[in-house]
C-alpha positions as CSV (number, residue, x, y, z in Angstrom):
1,M,-59.3,-62.4,107.1
2,K,-55.7,-62.9,106.6
3,T,-54.4,-62.1,103.0
4,I,-51.1,-63.0,101.4
5,F,-49.3,-61.5,98.5
6,L,-46.6,-64.0,96.8
7,I,-44.3,-61.2,94.4
8,S,-41.7,-63.3,91.9
9,A,-38.4,-62.7,92.7
10,G,-38.1,-60.7,89.8
11,A,-40.8,-58.6,91.1
12,L,-38.7,-57.8,93.8
13,L,-36.0,-57.3,92.3
14,L,-37.7,-54.7,90.6
15,A,-39.1,-53.0,94.2
16,T,-35.0,-53.1,95.3
17,T,-34.0,-51.6,91.9
18,A,-37.0,-48.9,91.3
19,C,-33.9,-45.8,90.9
20,T,-32.3,-48.1,88.1
21,K,-33.2,-46.7,85.0
22,N,-35.5,-48.9,83.3
23,A,-35.0,-52.0,85.5
24,A,-38.4,-53.4,84.7
25,D,-37.4,-54.0,80.9
26,R,-35.2,-56.6,82.7
27,L,-38.7,-58.6,84.2
28,S,-40.6,-61.5,81.8
29,D,-44.0,-61.6,81.9
30,D,-43.9,-64.8,84.8
31,E,-41.6,-62.5,86.7
32,S,-44.2,-59.8,87.2
33,R,-47.0,-61.6,88.1
34,I,-48.7,-61.0,91.8
35,Y,-50.8,-63.5,93.1
36,I,-52.7,-62.3,96.2
37,T,-54.7,-64.7,98.1
38,N,-57.2,-64.2,101.0
39,H,-58.7,-66.5,103.7
40,D,-60.9,-66.4,106.7
41,E,-58.5,-67.7,109.4
42,T,-61.7,-69.1,111.5
43,A,-62.6,-71.2,108.5
44,A,-61.7,-75.3,109.5
45,F,-61.4,-75.8,105.5
46,T,-60.3,-79.6,106.5
47,S,-64.1,-80.2,107.2
48,Y,-65.3,-79.9,103.6
49,S,-64.9,-82.6,101.3
50,T,-67.1,-81.4,98.5
51,F,-67.3,-78.7,95.9
52,S,-69.2,-77.0,93.5
53,I,-67.8,-74.4,90.5
54,A,-69.6,-72.3,88.3
55,D,-69.5,-73.4,84.4
56,S,-69.0,-70.5,83.1
57,V,-66.9,-66.9,84.2
58,A,-68.6,-63.7,85.4
59,L,-67.1,-60.8,83.2
60,I,-66.6,-57.5,85.6
61,D,-66.0,-54.0,84.3
62,N,-65.4,-50.9,86.3
63,N,-67.0,-52.8,89.2
64,Q,-70.1,-53.5,87.2
65,F,-71.2,-57.2,86.7
66,T,-71.9,-57.1,82.9
67,K,-71.9,-60.8,81.6
68,R,-71.1,-64.6,82.2
69,E,-69.2,-66.3,79.1
70,R,-67.3,-69.9,78.6
71,T,-64.7,-68.9,75.7
72,P,-61.9,-71.9,75.6
73,F,-59.8,-69.5,78.1
74,D,-62.7,-69.5,80.6
75,A,-63.3,-73.3,80.0
76,Q,-59.9,-74.1,80.6
77,L,-59.6,-71.2,83.7
78,I,-62.6,-73.4,85.5
79,D,-60.9,-76.4,84.8
80,A,-57.6,-75.5,86.2
81,F,-59.2,-74.2,89.4
82,V,-60.9,-78.0,89.8
83,A,-57.8,-80.0,89.2
84,Q,-56.3,-78.1,91.7
85,M,-59.1,-78.6,94.5
86,Q,-59.4,-82.2,93.3
87,Q,-55.3,-82.5,94.1
88,K,-56.2,-81.0,97.2
89,G,-58.3,-84.2,98.7
90,Y,-61.9,-82.2,97.5
91,T,-64.2,-83.9,95.6
92,R,-66.2,-82.2,92.7
93,V,-70.1,-82.7,92.8
94,A,-73.1,-80.8,90.9
95,A,-74.6,-77.6,91.9
96,N,-77.7,-79.3,93.0
97,A,-76.1,-82.1,95.1
98,N,-75.6,-80.1,98.4
99,P,-72.0,-79.1,97.7
100,D,-69.7,-77.9,101.1
101,L,-68.0,-75.3,99.0
102,G,-69.2,-72.8,96.0
103,I,-66.8,-71.7,93.8
104,T,-67.0,-68.7,90.9
105,V,-64.5,-67.6,89.3
106,N,-64.3,-63.9,87.4
107,R,-62.5,-61.7,84.8
108,V,-62.1,-57.9,86.0
109,Y,-60.7,-54.9,84.6
110,N,-60.5,-51.8,85.1
111,D,-60.0,-48.3,83.3
112,Y,-58.0,-45.6,84.6
113,S,-57.5,-41.9,83.3
114,G,-55.3,-39.5,83.8
115,L,-53.8,-36.2,82.3
116,I,-50.3,-35.5,80.5
117,N,-48.9,-31.7,80.4
118,Y,-46.8,-31.7,77.4
119,G,-45.7,-28.4,78.1
120,D,-43.3,-29.9,80.9
121,Y,-42.0,-32.3,78.6
122,W,-41.3,-29.3,75.9
123,N,-39.5,-26.9,78.7
124,Y,-37.3,-30.0,79.6
125,Y,-36.0,-30.4,75.9
126,G,-36.2,-27.0,74.8
127,G,-33.5,-26.4,77.1
128,Y,-31.1,-28.0,74.8
129,W,-31.1,-24.9,72.4
130,D,-29.6,-22.0,73.7
131,P,-32.1,-18.9,72.3
132,Y,-29.1,-17.2,71.4
133,Y,-28.9,-19.6,68.3
134,W,-31.1,-17.3,66.9
135,G,-30.0,-14.1,67.6
136,Y,-32.2,-13.6,71.0
137,P,-29.8,-13.2,73.9
138,G,-30.9,-13.2,77.0
139,Y,-34.5,-14.2,75.5
140,S,-36.0,-17.6,77.1
141,Y,-38.5,-20.0,75.7
142,Y,-42.0,-19.7,76.4
143,Y,-44.4,-23.1,75.7
144,P,-48.5,-22.9,75.6
145,S,-50.0,-25.4,77.7
146,F,-51.0,-28.6,75.8
147,Y,-52.3,-31.3,77.8
148,G,-53.3,-35.1,76.9
149,V,-55.8,-37.4,78.4
150,Y,-55.0,-40.8,78.2
151,T,-56.8,-44.2,79.7
152,I,-55.4,-47.5,80.3
153,T,-57.4,-50.8,80.8
154,D,-56.0,-52.8,84.2
155,G,-57.1,-56.8,84.2
156,A,-57.2,-59.4,86.8
157,I,-58.5,-63.1,87.2
158,Q,-60.7,-63.6,90.6
159,A,-62.0,-66.3,92.1
160,D,-64.3,-66.9,95.4
161,M,-64.9,-69.8,97.3
162,V,-68.2,-69.5,99.3
163,D,-69.2,-71.6,102.7
164,L,-72.5,-73.6,101.3
165,K,-72.1,-76.3,104.1
166,N,-72.5,-73.7,107.2
167,A,-75.1,-71.1,105.2
168,A,-78.0,-72.6,106.5
169,S,-77.3,-72.2,109.9
170,S,-75.4,-68.8,109.3
171,N,-77.9,-67.4,107.2
172,K,-75.3,-65.8,104.8
173,L,-73.2,-66.9,102.3
174,K,-69.6,-66.0,103.5
175,V,-67.0,-65.9,101.2
176,I,-63.6,-67.8,103.2
177,W,-61.2,-67.7,100.5
178,D,-60.4,-65.7,97.3
179,G,-57.5,-65.5,95.0
180,M,-56.2,-62.5,92.3
181,I,-54.1,-62.7,89.1
182,R,-52.7,-59.6,87.7
183,G,-49.7,-58.3,86.1
184,A,-48.2,-59.5,82.7
185,G,-49.6,-62.8,81.0
186,T,-52.5,-62.7,83.2
187,F,-54.5,-63.6,80.2
188,D,-52.2,-65.8,78.5
189,Q,-53.5,-69.1,78.2
190,S,-50.7,-70.8,77.8
191,K,-49.9,-69.7,81.4
192,I,-53.3,-70.4,83.1
193,D,-52.4,-73.6,85.1
194,Q,-48.9,-72.0,86.1
195,N,-51.2,-69.1,87.5
196,V,-54.1,-71.1,89.1
197,S,-51.3,-73.3,90.5
198,A,-49.4,-70.5,92.3
199,L,-52.7,-69.5,94.0
200,F,-53.3,-72.7,95.7
201,T,-49.6,-73.6,96.8
202,Q,-49.6,-70.4,99.2
203,S,-52.7,-71.3,100.3
204,D,-51.4,-74.8,102.3
205,Y,-54.4,-74.6,104.4
206,L,-56.4,-75.8,101.4
207,K,-57.0,-79.4,101.8
208,T,-59.4,-81.9,103.5
209,N,-59.3,-84.5,105.7
210,Q,-62.5,-86.2,104.4
């Protein structure tokens, strides 16, 4: 499998100016998004002609499947993948019409937790005031340990393309392409077409001769 990361020019600017204070503040949502594609280099994408796509989106929460949904966002997301596949020359067929390719789309959410030692902050800012001000020259500040717990949720759009044409002969369903969208604006409905298009733009091998 070969993986390609497409990072916008704005994100590259952030990487090269990481030591500059608040470099990320200068990036727009479009500049901060990252598109990741991965494909099987042995797959002959031009040998496929038809595809089917699931009519709902799977929700994956902390690596666990929770349910399938078809919200207005999900419906537009599916339509965007259909449009891109058709632009590449593939024909959409029903799931029971023996499609060559099968596509599933997922919304992925992961929670990350950590600790903050607020004592570190107090020690830093307390240094601005000399204890002499209070009439205690030679003393030093003492701060009690105080920790805070934080949790953040990271979300992404992820899609898989499965080889159904050769499933019977190989006795397995092989994923031959996947793509991921993550970063600010990933779940902005007005950005769906732009985001999905970016995945296919960097996947120029996705095309058919049939």
